[in-house]
DSSP file (Angstrom, degrees, kcal/mol; ACC not computed):
  #  RESIDUE AA STRUCTURE BP1 BP2  ACC     N-H-->O    O-->H-N    N-H-->O    O-->H-N    TCO  KAPPA ALPHA  PHI   PSI    X-CA   Y-CA   Z-CA
    1    1 A M              0   0    0      0, 0.0     2,-0.4     0, 0.0     0, 0.0   0.000 360.0 360.0 360.0 -39.6   43.2  -12.6    3.8
    2    2 A F        -     0   0    0      2,-0.0     2,-0.5     0, 0.0     0, 0.0  -0.709 360.0-151.0 -91.3 139.5   40.9   -9.9    2.7
    3    3 A K        -     0   0    0     -2,-0.4     2,-0.5     2,-0.0     0, 0.0  -0.922   7.4-157.9-109.5 132.6   37.2  -10.7    2.1
    4    4 A F        -     0   0    0     -2,-0.5     2,-0.5     2,-0.0    -2,-0.0  -0.902   1.5-158.8-110.4 136.8   35.3   -8.8   -0.4
    5    5 A F        -     0   0    0     -2,-0.5     2,-0.6     2,-0.0    -2,-0.0  -0.950   4.9-152.3-115.4 131.8   31.6   -8.5   -0.4
    6    6 A I        -     0   0    0     -2,-0.5     2,-0.5     2,-0.0    -2,-0.0  -0.898  11.1-153.7-102.9 124.0   29.6   -7.7   -3.4
    7    7 A R        -     0   0    0     -2,-0.6     2,-0.4     2,-0.0    -2,-0.0  -0.840   6.9-161.2 -99.0 130.2   26.3   -5.9   -2.7
    8    8 A R        -     0   0    0     -2,-0.5     2,-0.6     2,-0.0    -2,-0.0  -0.880  21.3-121.4-107.8 141.9   23.6   -6.3   -5.2
    9    9 A R        -     0   0    0     -2,-0.4     2,-0.6     1,-0.0    -2,-0.0  -0.703  26.8-152.6 -80.0 123.9   20.7   -4.0   -5.4
   10   10 A V        -     0   0    0     -2,-0.6     2,-0.6     0, 0.0    -1,-0.0  -0.867   7.1-140.1-101.9 123.1   17.6   -6.0   -4.9
   11   11 A R        -     0   0    0     -2,-0.6     2,-0.2     1,-0.0     3,-0.0  -0.693  17.2-141.5 -82.6 125.4   14.5   -4.5   -6.5
   12   12 A R        -     0   0    0     -2,-0.6     2,-0.3     1,-0.1     3,-0.0  -0.579  25.0-102.0 -83.8 149.2   11.5   -4.9   -4.3
   13   13 A K        -     0   0    0     -2,-0.2     2,-0.2     1,-0.1    -1,-0.1  -0.527  43.7-112.1 -67.1 131.3    8.2   -5.7   -5.8
   14   14 A K        -     0   0    0     -2,-0.3    -1,-0.1     1,-0.1     2,-0.0  -0.470  32.8-114.7 -69.9 133.2    6.1   -2.6   -6.0
   15   15 A S    >   -     0   0    0     -2,-0.2     3,-1.2     1,-0.1    -1,-0.1  -0.355  11.7-130.4 -66.1 144.3    3.2   -2.7   -3.6
   16   16 A I  T 3  S+     0   0    0      1,-0.2    -1,-0.1    45,-0.1    45,-0.1   0.652 107.9  61.4 -69.6 -11.7   -0.2   -2.6   -5.2
   17   17 A L  T 3  S+     0   0    0     43,-0.4     3,-0.4     2,-0.0    -1,-0.2   0.617  86.0  95.8 -87.9 -13.4   -1.1    0.2   -2.8
   18   18 A A    <   +     0   0    0     -3,-1.2    42,-0.1     1,-0.2    41,-0.0  -0.387  69.6  34.9 -78.1 153.5    1.6    2.6   -4.1
   19   19 A G        +     0   0    0     -2,-0.1    -1,-0.2     1,-0.0    41,-0.0   0.754  68.0 116.2  86.9  28.2    1.0    5.3   -6.7
   20   20 A F     >  -     0   0    0     -3,-0.4     4,-0.5     1,-0.0    -2,-0.1   0.700  64.4-139.4 -99.6 -21.6   -2.5    6.7   -6.2
   21   21 A G  H  >  -     0   0    0      1,-0.1     4,-1.5     2,-0.1     3,-0.1   0.169  22.5 -80.8  86.5 159.1   -1.4   10.3   -5.2
   22   22 A R  H  > S+     0   0    0      1,-0.2     4,-2.7     2,-0.2     5,-0.2   0.829 120.7  62.9 -67.5 -34.7   -2.5   12.9   -2.7
   23   23 A R  H  > S+     0   0    0      1,-0.2     4,-1.8     2,-0.2    -1,-0.2   0.921 106.3  44.6 -60.2 -44.0   -5.5   14.1   -4.8
   24   24 A N  H  X S+     0   0    0     -4,-0.5     4,-2.7     2,-0.2    -1,-0.2   0.888 110.5  55.8 -66.4 -38.2   -7.1   10.7   -4.6
   25   25 A Y  H  X S+     0   0    0     -4,-1.5     4,-1.6     1,-0.2    -2,-0.2   0.945 110.4  44.2 -57.8 -48.7   -6.3   10.5   -0.8
   26   26 A L  H  < S+     0   0    0     -4,-2.7     4,-0.4     1,-0.2    -1,-0.2   0.847 114.9  50.3 -65.7 -33.3   -8.1   13.8   -0.2
   27   27 A K  H  < S+     0   0    0     -4,-1.8    -1,-0.2    -5,-0.2    -2,-0.2   0.892 121.8  29.5 -70.9 -40.6  -11.0   12.8   -2.4
   28   28 A Y  H  X S+     0   0    0     -4,-2.7     4,-2.3     1,-0.1     5,-0.2   0.464  93.2  92.1-104.0  -2.8  -11.6    9.4   -0.8
   29   29 A K  H  X S+     0   0    0     -4,-1.6     4,-2.4    -5,-0.2    -1,-0.1   0.941  91.5  41.3 -60.7 -50.1  -10.5    9.9    2.8
   30   30 A E  H  > S+     0   0    0     -4,-0.4     4,-2.5     2,-0.2     5,-0.2   0.921 114.7  49.7 -69.2 -44.0  -13.9   11.0    4.2
   31   31 A P  H  > S+     0   0    0      0, 0.0     4,-2.2     0, 0.0    -1,-0.2   0.904 113.0  49.6 -59.1 -36.8  -15.9    8.3    2.3
   32   32 A A  H  X S+     0   0    0     -4,-2.3     4,-3.0     2,-0.2    -2,-0.2   0.922 109.1  51.4 -65.2 -43.6  -13.4    5.8    3.6
   33   33 A R  H  X S+     0   0    0     -4,-2.4     4,-2.8     1,-0.2     5,-0.2   0.918 110.6  48.5 -60.1 -44.1  -13.7    7.0    7.2
   34   34 A E  H  X S+     0   0    0     -4,-2.5     4,-2.1     2,-0.2    -1,-0.2   0.922 113.6  46.5 -62.9 -44.1  -17.5    6.8    7.0
   35   35 A L  H  X S+     0   0    0     -4,-2.2     4,-2.5    -5,-0.2     5,-0.2   0.942 114.4  47.5 -61.9 -48.1  -17.4    3.2    5.6
   36   36 A I  H  X S+     0   0    0     -4,-3.0     4,-3.0     1,-0.2     5,-0.3   0.922 111.6  49.3 -62.5 -46.7  -14.8    2.1    8.2
   37   37 A L  H  X S+     0   0    0     -4,-2.8     4,-2.1    -5,-0.2    -1,-0.2   0.920 113.6  47.1 -60.1 -43.5  -16.6    3.6   11.2
   38   38 A R  H  X S+     0   0    0     -4,-2.1     4,-1.9    -5,-0.2    -1,-0.2   0.916 116.4  42.9 -64.6 -43.9  -19.9    2.0   10.1
   39   39 A R  H  X S+     0   0    0     -4,-2.5     4,-2.9     2,-0.2     5,-0.3   0.846 111.7  53.5 -75.4 -34.3  -18.3   -1.5    9.5
   40   40 A V  H  X S+     0   0    0     -4,-3.0     4,-2.6    -5,-0.2     5,-0.2   0.932 110.0  49.0 -63.2 -43.7  -16.1   -1.4   12.6
   41   41 A E  H  X S+     0   0    0     -4,-2.1     4,-0.9    -5,-0.3    -2,-0.2   0.924 113.4  47.2 -60.2 -44.4  -19.3   -0.7   14.6
   42   42 A Y  H >< S+     0   0    0     -4,-1.9     3,-0.8     1,-0.2     4,-0.4   0.961 117.2  40.1 -62.5 -53.1  -21.1   -3.6   12.9
   43   43 A F  H >X S+     0   0    0     -4,-2.9     4,-1.6     1,-0.3     3,-1.2   0.821 109.9  59.1 -70.5 -30.3  -18.3   -6.2   13.3
   44   44 A N  H 3X S+     0   0    0     -4,-2.6     4,-3.1    -5,-0.3    -1,-0.3   0.714  92.5  68.1 -72.3 -17.3  -17.4   -5.1   16.8
   45   45 A S  H << S+     0   0    0     -4,-0.9    -1,-0.3    -3,-0.8    -2,-0.2   0.755 105.5  43.7 -67.8 -21.8  -21.0   -5.9   17.8
   46   46 A I  H <4 S+     0   0    0     -3,-1.2    -2,-0.2    -4,-0.4    -1,-0.2   0.873 126.1  29.6 -83.4 -43.8  -19.9   -9.5   17.1
   47   47 A Y  H  < S-     0   0    0     -4,-1.6    -2,-0.2     2,-0.1    -3,-0.2   0.786  83.9-151.2 -92.0 -30.2  -16.5   -9.3   18.9
   48   48 A N     <  +     0   0    0     -4,-3.1     2,-0.3     1,-0.2    -3,-0.1   0.908  35.7 157.8  56.3  47.7  -17.1   -6.7   21.6
   49   49 A F        -     0   0    0     -5,-0.2     2,-0.4     0, 0.0    -1,-0.2  -0.701  40.6-125.1 -94.5 152.3  -13.5   -5.5   21.7
   50   50 A S        +     0   0    0     -2,-0.3     2,-0.3    47,-0.1     0, 0.0  -0.838  34.3 178.5 -97.2 138.4  -12.6   -2.0   23.1
   51   51 A Y        -     0   0    0     -2,-0.4    20,-0.2     1,-0.2    19,-0.1  -0.908  19.8-142.5-136.1 161.9  -10.6    0.1   20.7
   52   52 A G        -     0   0    0     18,-2.8    -1,-0.2     1,-0.3    19,-0.2   0.500  62.8  -9.8 -93.0-124.3   -9.1    3.6   20.7
   53   53 A R        -     0   0    0      1,-0.0    19,-2.7    20,-0.0     2,-0.5  -0.444  54.9-144.0 -80.7 149.8   -8.9    6.0   17.8
   54   54 A I  E     -a   72   0A   0     17,-0.2     2,-0.3    -2,-0.1    19,-0.2  -0.976  22.3-174.0-114.0 124.4   -9.6    5.1   14.2
   55   55 A S  E     -a   73   0A   0     17,-2.8    19,-2.5    -2,-0.5     2,-0.5  -0.896  19.0-148.9-120.1 147.7   -7.5    6.8   11.6
   56   56 A V  E     +a   74   0A   0     -2,-0.3     2,-0.3    17,-0.2    19,-0.2  -0.974  29.9 175.4-114.0 124.2   -7.6    6.8    7.8
   57   57 A R  E     -a   75   0A   0     17,-3.2    19,-2.4    -2,-0.5     2,-0.8  -0.760  41.4-119.3-127.3 167.8   -4.1    7.1    6.2
   58   58 A N        +     0   0    0     -2,-0.3     2,-0.2    17,-0.2    17,-0.1  -0.697  47.1 173.9-105.9  75.3   -2.4    7.2    2.9
   59   59 A Q        -     0   0    0     -2,-0.8    18,-0.1     3,-0.2    -2,-0.0  -0.589  28.0-151.5 -87.8 146.6   -0.1    4.2    3.5
   60   60 A R  S    S+     0   0    0     -2,-0.2   -43,-0.4     1,-0.1   -42,-0.1   0.765  89.1  15.7 -87.4 -26.4    2.0    2.8    0.7
   61   61 A S  S    S+     0   0    0    -44,-0.1     2,-0.4   -45,-0.1    -1,-0.1   0.352 109.6  71.9-134.8   7.9    2.3   -0.8    1.7
   62   62 A R        -     0   0    0      1,-0.1    -3,-0.2   -45,-0.1     3,-0.1  -0.975  48.3-160.7-131.2 142.3   -0.4   -1.6    4.4
   63   63 A W  S    S-     0   0    0     -2,-0.4    12,-2.6     1,-0.3     2,-0.3   0.787  80.9 -26.8 -82.2 -31.2   -4.1   -2.0    4.3
   64   64 A G  E     -B   74   0A   0     10,-0.3    -1,-0.3    -8,-0.0     2,-0.3  -0.985  55.2-158.0-170.1 170.3   -4.3   -1.5    8.0
   65   65 A S  E     -B   73   0A   0      8,-2.4     8,-2.9    -2,-0.3     2,-0.4  -0.981   9.9-144.2-156.6 163.1   -2.6   -1.7   11.3
   66   66 A C  E     -B   72   0A   0     -2,-0.3     6,-0.2     6,-0.2     2,-0.1  -0.999  18.0-144.5-133.8 129.6   -3.4   -1.9   15.0
   67   67 A S    >   -     0   0    0      4,-2.5     3,-1.9    -2,-0.4    -2,-0.0  -0.482  28.6-109.8 -92.0 164.7   -1.3   -0.3   17.7
   68   68 A K  T 3  S+     0   0    0      1,-0.3    -1,-0.1    -2,-0.1    32,-0.0   0.776 119.6  60.5 -61.2 -26.1   -0.6   -1.6   21.2
   69   69 A R  T 3  S-     0   0    0      2,-0.1    -1,-0.3     1,-0.0    28,-0.0   0.478 122.9-105.4 -81.2  -1.8   -2.8    1.2   22.5
   70   70 A G  S <  S+     0   0    0     -3,-1.9   -18,-2.8     1,-0.3     2,-0.3   0.631  70.2 147.1  88.7  14.0   -5.7   -0.2   20.6
   71   71 A N        -     0   0    0    -20,-0.2    -4,-2.5   -19,-0.2     2,-0.5  -0.669  37.2-145.6 -83.8 139.1   -5.8    2.4   17.8
   72   72 A L  E     -aB  54  66A   0    -19,-2.7   -17,-2.8    -2,-0.3     2,-0.4  -0.898  13.1-169.1-108.0 131.3   -6.9    1.2   14.4
   73   73 A N  E     -aB  55  65A   0     -8,-2.9    -8,-2.4    -2,-0.5     2,-0.3  -0.963   6.1-175.7-121.0 136.5   -5.4    2.6   11.2
   74   74 A F  E     -aB  56  64A   0    -19,-2.5   -17,-3.2    -2,-0.4     2,-0.3  -0.955  28.0-114.8-132.8 150.9   -6.7    1.9    7.8
   75   75 A N  E >   -a   57   0A   0    -12,-2.6     3,-1.8    -2,-0.3   -17,-0.2  -0.644  23.3-131.8 -80.3 137.1   -5.7    2.8    4.3
   76   76 A Y  G >  S+     0   0    0    -19,-2.4     3,-1.7    -2,-0.3     4,-0.1   0.762 101.3  75.0 -61.5 -23.5   -8.1    5.1    2.5
   77   77 A K  G >   +     0   0    0      1,-0.3     3,-1.8   -20,-0.3     4,-0.3   0.552  69.4  89.4 -68.6  -5.5   -8.0    2.7   -0.6
   78   78 A I  G X  S+     0   0    0     -3,-1.8     3,-0.7     1,-0.3    -1,-0.3   0.781  82.1  57.9 -60.0 -26.1  -10.2    0.4    1.4
   79   79 A V  G <  S+     0   0    0     -3,-1.7    -1,-0.3     1,-0.2    -2,-0.2   0.608 100.0  58.7 -79.7 -11.0  -13.1    2.2   -0.1
   80   80 A L  G <  S+     0   0    0     -3,-1.8    -1,-0.2    -4,-0.1    52,-0.2   0.390  95.8  72.5 -99.1   2.2  -11.9    1.4   -3.6
   81   81 A I  S <  S-     0   0    0     -3,-0.7     5,-0.1    -4,-0.3    49,-0.1  -0.709  99.1 -70.5-113.9 165.8  -12.0   -2.4   -3.3
   82   82 A P    >>  -     0   0    0      0, 0.0     4,-2.0     0, 0.0     3,-0.6  -0.208  47.2-117.5 -55.8 146.1  -14.8   -4.9   -3.2
   83   83 A E  H 3> S+     0   0    0      1,-0.3     4,-2.8     2,-0.2     5,-0.2   0.833 110.9  57.2 -58.6 -38.4  -16.8   -4.7    0.0
   84   84 A K  H 3> S+     0   0    0      1,-0.2     4,-2.0     2,-0.2    -1,-0.3   0.901 108.7  47.2 -62.3 -39.4  -16.0   -8.3    1.1
   85   85 A L  H <> S+     0   0    0     -3,-0.6     4,-2.1     2,-0.2    -1,-0.2   0.905 112.0  50.0 -67.7 -41.2  -12.3   -7.5    1.0
   86   86 A A  H  X S+     0   0    0     -4,-2.0     4,-2.0     1,-0.2    -2,-0.2   0.914 110.1  50.7 -62.4 -42.8  -12.7   -4.3    2.9
   87   87 A D  H  X S+     0   0    0     -4,-2.8     4,-2.6     1,-0.2    -1,-0.2   0.891 107.7  53.6 -63.0 -39.1  -14.7   -6.1    5.5
   88   88 A Y  H  X S+     0   0    0     -4,-2.0     4,-3.0     2,-0.2    -1,-0.2   0.927 107.4  50.7 -61.3 -44.2  -12.0   -8.7    5.9
   89   89 A I  H  X S+     0   0    0     -4,-2.1     4,-2.2     1,-0.2    -1,-0.2   0.916 111.4  48.4 -59.7 -43.2   -9.4   -6.0    6.5
   90   90 A I  H  X S+     0   0    0     -4,-2.0     4,-2.3     2,-0.2    -1,-0.2   0.924 113.5  45.9 -64.2 -45.2  -11.5   -4.4    9.2
   91   91 A V  H  X S+     0   0    0     -4,-2.6     4,-2.5     2,-0.2    -2,-0.2   0.905 109.8  56.0 -64.2 -41.2  -12.1   -7.7   10.9
   92   92 A H  H  X S+     0   0    0     -4,-3.0     4,-0.9     1,-0.2    -2,-0.2   0.932 111.4  42.4 -56.3 -48.6   -8.4   -8.6   10.6
   93   93 A E  H  < S+     0   0    0     -4,-2.2     4,-0.5     1,-0.2     3,-0.4   0.877 111.8  54.5 -69.9 -36.9   -7.4   -5.4   12.5
   94   94 A L  H >< S+     0   0    0     -4,-2.3     3,-1.6     1,-0.2     4,-0.4   0.908 104.6  55.1 -60.4 -40.8  -10.2   -5.8   15.0
   95   95 A C  H >X S+     0   0    0     -4,-2.5     4,-2.6     1,-0.3     3,-1.0   0.768  95.4  66.9 -66.6 -24.8   -9.0   -9.3   15.8
   96   96 A H  T 3< S+     0   0    0     -4,-0.9    -1,-0.3    -3,-0.4    -2,-0.2   0.704  87.0  69.9 -67.8 -17.3   -5.5   -7.8   16.6
   97   97 A L  T <4 S+     0   0    0     -3,-1.6    -1,-0.2    -4,-0.5    -2,-0.2   0.823 112.2  29.3 -66.7 -29.5   -7.1   -6.1   19.5
   98   98 A K  T <4 S+     0   0    0     -3,-1.0     2,-0.5    -4,-0.4    -2,-0.2   0.854 134.3  28.6 -94.4 -45.8   -7.5   -9.5   21.2
   99   99 A E     <  -     0   0    0     -4,-2.6     2,-1.3     2,-0.1    -1,-0.3  -0.942  66.3-163.3-121.5 106.5   -4.5  -11.4   19.6
  100  100 A F  S    S+     0   0    0     -2,-0.5     2,-0.3    -3,-0.2    -4,-0.1  -0.229  71.7  46.8 -88.0  49.2   -1.6   -9.1   18.7
  101  101 A N  S    S-     0   0    0     -2,-1.3    -2,-0.1     2,-0.1     0, 0.0  -0.880  93.8 -97.1-162.2-173.0    0.0  -11.7   16.5
  102  102 A H        +     0   0    0     -2,-0.3    -2,-0.1     4,-0.1    -6,-0.0  -0.313  67.6 142.0-116.6  48.5   -0.9  -14.1   13.7
  103  103 A S  S  > S-     0   0    0      1,-0.1     4,-2.2     4,-0.0     5,-0.2  -0.158  70.9 -94.4 -78.6 176.8   -1.2  -17.2   15.9
  104  104 A K  H  > S+     0   0    0      1,-0.2     4,-2.0     2,-0.2     5,-0.2   0.875 127.9  55.3 -60.4 -37.4   -3.8  -20.0   15.5
  105  105 A N  H  > S+     0   0    0      2,-0.2     4,-1.7     1,-0.2    -1,-0.2   0.898 106.6  50.7 -63.0 -39.9   -6.0  -18.2   18.0
  106  106 A F  H  > S+     0   0    0      1,-0.2     4,-2.1     2,-0.2     3,-0.3   0.956 111.4  46.2 -61.4 -50.7   -5.9  -15.0   15.9
  107  107 A W  H  X S+     0   0    0     -4,-2.2     4,-2.6     1,-0.2    -1,-0.2   0.808 108.2  57.6 -66.1 -28.4   -6.9  -16.8   12.7
  108  108 A A  H  X S+     0   0    0     -4,-2.0     4,-0.9     2,-0.2    -1,-0.2   0.886 106.5  49.5 -65.8 -38.2   -9.7  -18.6   14.7
  109  109 A L  H >X S+     0   0    0     -4,-1.7     4,-0.5    -3,-0.3     3,-0.5   0.926 112.9  46.0 -64.7 -43.9  -11.1  -15.2   15.6
  110  110 A V  H >X S+     0   0    0     -4,-2.1     4,-2.9     1,-0.2     3,-1.5   0.917 108.5  56.4 -63.2 -42.8  -10.9  -14.1   11.9
  111  111 A A  H 3< S+     0   0    0     -4,-2.6    -1,-0.2     1,-0.3    -2,-0.2   0.708  90.1  74.6 -64.8 -20.0  -12.5  -17.3   10.8
  112  112 A K  H << S+     0   0    0     -4,-0.9    -1,-0.3    -3,-0.5    -2,-0.2   0.870 117.1  18.0 -57.8 -36.7  -15.4  -16.7   13.1
  113  113 A T  H << S+     0   0    0     -3,-1.5    -2,-0.2    -4,-0.5    -1,-0.2   0.757 138.9  33.3-103.5 -35.7  -16.6  -14.0   10.5
  114  114 A F    ><  +     0   0    0     -4,-2.9     3,-1.4    -5,-0.1    -1,-0.2  -0.749  56.2 172.4-127.3  83.7  -14.6  -15.1    7.4
  115  115 A P  T 3  S+     0   0    0      0, 0.0     3,-0.3     0, 0.0    -1,-0.1   0.768  84.8  55.2 -61.1 -23.6  -14.1  -18.8    7.2
  116  116 A D  T >>  +     0   0    0      1,-0.2     4,-1.7    -3,-0.1     3,-0.7  -0.050  68.4 131.2 -97.4  31.4  -12.6  -18.3    3.7
  117  117 A Y  H <>  +     0   0    0     -3,-1.4     4,-2.5     1,-0.2    -1,-0.2   0.786  64.2  61.7 -58.8 -29.9  -10.0  -15.8    4.9
  118  118 A K  H 3> S+     0   0    0     -3,-0.3     4,-1.6     1,-0.2    -1,-0.2   0.916 105.9  45.6 -64.5 -41.7   -7.1  -17.6    3.1
  119  119 A K  H <> S+     0   0    0     -3,-0.7     4,-2.3     2,-0.2    -1,-0.2   0.903 112.3  51.5 -65.9 -41.6   -8.8  -17.0   -0.3
  120  120 A I  H  X S+     0   0    0     -4,-1.7     4,-1.9     1,-0.2    -2,-0.2   0.893 105.5  55.5 -64.6 -40.2   -9.5  -13.3    0.6
  121  121 A K  H  X S+     0   0    0     -4,-2.5     4,-0.6     1,-0.2    -1,-0.2   0.900 109.3  47.7 -58.8 -40.6   -5.8  -12.8    1.6
  122  122 A Q  H >< S+     0   0    0     -4,-1.6     3,-1.3     1,-0.2     4,-0.3   0.918 108.3  54.8 -65.2 -43.2   -4.8  -14.0   -1.8
  123  123 A D  H >< S+     0   0    0     -4,-2.3     3,-1.4     1,-0.3     6,-0.2   0.842 100.0  60.8 -60.3 -34.3   -7.4  -11.7   -3.5
  124  124 A L  H 3< S+     0   0    0     -4,-1.9    -1,-0.3     1,-0.3    -2,-0.2   0.726  99.9  56.0 -67.1 -20.7   -5.9   -8.7   -1.7
  125  125 A R  T << S+     0   0    0     -3,-1.3    -1,-0.3    -4,-0.6    -2,-0.2   0.513  85.2  98.8 -87.2  -5.1   -2.5   -9.3   -3.4
  126  126 A N    X   -     0   0    0     -3,-1.4     3,-1.8    -4,-0.3     4,-0.2  -0.739  64.4-152.9 -88.0 117.3   -4.1   -9.1   -6.8
  127  127 A P  G >  S+     0   0    0      0, 0.0     3,-1.4     0, 0.0     4,-0.2   0.701  87.8  75.4 -63.4 -16.8   -3.7   -5.7   -8.4
  128  128 A E  G >   +     0   0    0      1,-0.3     3,-1.4     2,-0.2     4,-0.1   0.568  68.9  86.2 -73.9  -6.3   -6.8   -6.2  -10.5
  129  129 A I  G X  S+     0   0    0     -3,-1.8     3,-0.6     1,-0.3    -1,-0.3   0.788  90.2  51.4 -63.5 -22.7   -9.0   -5.6   -7.4
  130  130 A F  G <  S+     0   0    0     -3,-1.4    -1,-0.3     1,-0.2    -2,-0.2   0.562  96.1  70.1 -86.6  -8.7   -8.7   -1.9   -8.4
  131  131 A H  G <  S+     0   0    0     -3,-1.4    -1,-0.2    -4,-0.2    -2,-0.2   0.299  71.7 111.9 -93.5  10.4   -9.8   -2.5  -11.9
  132  132 A T  S <  S-     0   0    0     -3,-0.6     3,-0.1   -52,-0.2    -3,-0.0  -0.418  87.1 -77.1 -73.4 159.9  -13.3   -3.3  -11.0
  133  133 A P        -     0   0    0      0, 0.0    -1,-0.2     0, 0.0     3,-0.1  -0.194  67.1 -78.4 -56.2 151.9  -15.9   -0.7  -12.1
  134  134 A P        -     0   0    0      0, 0.0     2,-0.1     0, 0.0   -54,-0.1  -0.173  57.7-103.9 -53.3 143.2  -16.0    2.5  -10.1
  135  135 A L        -     0   0    0     -3,-0.1     2,-1.1     1,-0.1     3,-0.1  -0.363  12.2-134.5 -71.6 145.6  -17.8    2.0   -6.8
  136  136 A N    >>  -     0   0    0      1,-0.2     4,-0.8    -3,-0.1     3,-0.7  -0.829  25.7-173.8 -92.5  92.3  -21.2    3.3   -6.2
  137  137 A L  T 34>S+     0   0    0     -2,-1.1     5,-2.5     1,-0.3     6,-0.7   0.791  79.9  59.8 -63.8 -27.6  -20.4    4.8   -2.8
  138  138 A K  T >45S+     0   0    0      1,-0.2     3,-1.6     4,-0.2    -1,-0.3   0.895 100.8  55.3 -65.6 -38.2  -24.0    5.7   -2.2
  139  139 A G  T <45S+     0   0    0     -3,-0.7    -1,-0.2     1,-0.3    -2,-0.2   0.722 104.7  54.2 -66.2 -21.5  -24.9    2.0   -2.5
  140  140 A R  T 3<5S-     0   0    0     -4,-0.8    -1,-0.3    -3,-0.4    -2,-0.2   0.304 118.9-111.4 -94.6   8.8  -22.4    1.2    0.2
  141  141 A G  T < 5S+     0   0    0     -3,-1.6    -3,-0.2     1,-0.0    -2,-0.1   0.796  88.8 110.2  71.1  28.0  -24.0    3.7    2.6
  142  142 A V      <       0   0    0     -5,-2.5    -4,-0.2  -104,-0.0    -5,-0.1   0.874 360.0 360.0-102.6 -48.9  -21.0    6.0    2.4
  143  143 A V              0   0    0     -6,-0.7    -5,-0.2  -109,-0.0    -6,-0.1   0.444 360.0 360.0-100.3 360.0  -22.0    9.1    0.5
């Protein structure tokens, strides 16, 4: 008559974005903002979408997000990864301004700039993207 349920604690896989600390956030926030603003302007010249505010945040599990109001949010760690991956994240969020989902139309918009987006998505899940040599931020037009 009585039913018993056993709850198991499920350990979630730790995000590769977790564990960088506030000190790094404060150090890289402005260089990330400069990079993001410059690249959003460049890629939006291709797409011509209208967007609201651009924010740089210290998110634990997201590279970026787009709100219904057209605001774009990016993780400051975008400045610590290879430029092609950072550009993909920016294009991905820009495309959400037109298609607020992951439909075929959305991926067609992304593929306009990144035909190899499937490979890039896999690369973003690899924790070794942070083990590349330290970035020369000046070479990326940031500092």
